[in-house]
N, C-alpha and C positions, 0 to 999 in steps of 0.2 A: 463344584467344578468351577475353576477360574474362568473369567470372561476372556474374550479374544484379545490377543496381544496386538496392539495397534501402534504404528509409527507414522510420523508425518514427514512428507517430503515437500520442499518448496522449490518452485521454478520461477525465476524472473525471466521474462522472455521479451523479445522485440516483435513477436507476432501480435497482430491486433486482435485482442479478445473482446473489445468493447461491444461488438454486435451480439455476443453470447451472454451479455450481462443485462440485468434489468435497467441499470443506469444508462448503458450505452444504446439500448434499443430505441430511445427517444431521438436519436440523432440520425439524419439521413445522409450526411456527407462524412467521409473518412479520408481527409486529404493525406494523412500519414498514419502510421501504426501508433502514433502518440497523440493524435489530435482528432477529435470528433466535432463536427459542427452541425448546426440546424437551429435549435432554439438557444442561441449563444454558442459558446465554445467550451469544450472539455479537454483540457490538457491532461493526459493520463499515462500511467504505466500499464503493464500487463503482467498478471501473475496467476500461477496455478499452484494449488496445494493438493497433494494426493494423500489420501488416507490408505496406508498399506497394511495388509494382513497376510502374513506368510508369503510375502513377495507378490501379492495380487493387489491391484488397485480396487478398493471397495469404497471409494469416496461417496458414491451415490447412496450408500446405505447408512451414512452417519451424518447427523445434523451439525451445522457449523456454529462455533462460538468464536466471534471475532470482535475485538475492541480496537478503537483507533483514537489518536489524539493528534491535533494539528497545531503546529507552531508557525508563526510568521517570523521570518528571519530577514535580516538585511540582505539585499541581492549579492553583496560582495562577501558576506560572512562565510566562514567554513565551519565544519562540525567540530574541529579541535578547539577553536576559539569561539564557541557558540555564543551568539548574542541574539536574543529573540524573546517573544512573548507568546503565551498560549492564545491561539485564535479560536480553538474549539477543544474543550477538555475531553477526557476519556469518555467515550460513549459506545453503545452497542451498535456495531456496523452491520449486523444481520438480524434485525428484529423478527424476521419471518421464522427463524429457527429451523428452516429446512436446509438440506445440503446445498451449499453455495460456495464452491471451492474455486471458482474462477472470479477474478476481480480486475477492474480497470481503475485503480486508485489514482485520484488526481484532483484538480481544482477547476471549478467552473468560472469562466469569464475572467481569467486572470489578466489577459492582455488589455482589454478595454479599460481596466482600472489603472493601468500603468502609465507612467510618464517617465521620461528620462531612464533611470537605471532599472525600473520595473519592480517586480515583486518576486519573493521567494518563500515557498512553504515547505516545511518538513512534516511529513505524515508518518507517524509511528503506528505500528500494528503489533498486536499479540493475538495469535489464532490458535485454536485448539478444537478438539472434538467435544461437543456439548455433553456434559455430565460424564466425561471419561478422563478425569485428571491424571490417571495412570498412563495415558498415552502421551503425556507431556504437552508442550506448547512450542510455538515458533515466535521469535521476535524478528521483525524486519522493518525497513523504512523506505520511503520514497521521497525524493526531493524534486519539486516542480518549480521551475523558474520561468518567467515570461516578461516581455515588455511589449511595446506596441508593434514591433517588427519581427520578433523571434521568440522561441521557447525552447526549453530543454527539460528532459526527464531523466533522472538517475535513480536506479533501483538497487538496493543492497541485496546481498545474499541473506540467508536467514541463519539465526542462531537457535539451535535446539536448546530448550530450557525445561526444567521441571515446572509443572503448573504452579507449584508452591511459590515460585518467584514472582508471580503476577502481583501480589500486594506490594512488593518492593518496587516494581516497575511503575505501578499505578500511583504510588505515593511519591515518586521521584520528582523533585521540583525543577529538574532539567531533563532534557531528552536522555534516554537510557543508551543512546548511541555509543558513547565512550566505553561503557561496561560491556556492551555486546560485541564491539570490535568487528562489525560486519563490513566486508569490502563491497565496493560498487560492482555489481554483476552485469548490469545493462545500463548503458549511457547512450541516449539518443544523439548526443552532441547538440549544438545549436541548429535549429531548423527554422526556416522562414515561415512566418504566417502569410497566408494568402492575402493579397491586397483587396 
């Protein structure tokens, strides 16, 4: 008998999900839906992935497989004329292997490192259901920009892909953004850091 037919749905949101994630629980102050502070600052996006079976959300029943790669970009660079370097290569973003479908992807302490134009990071993600390649995967990205006075978070929508695409994406020497052709779904616009 075949196993359950699963599909993945991705939601980029401007609701603050940081308090529901392991990373975000260490922060006591949430001045905006895209900023958590406490032991430093976390400039972050917010995303939900749902594992659907026959129209029902069954996410809590399935373990998460999620990999990410971080690129450091010029603050004025855009994705079409990408110029940047790998800051952190592909790595397992869910070592626990338990269901973990809420995320607040971002960068720690970007603003204190900035001077002048500041910093910009592109975070790429590929997410799937652990050990269920037939459910496919999702590719999406987050752009985090910051300087000493302000910050901005942009989150793409997701591209559904066959899990077999993962080796191609993993081996790509540049971000896979162009091939994915994902539009920005959530943009915080520029927000002021608290003085």
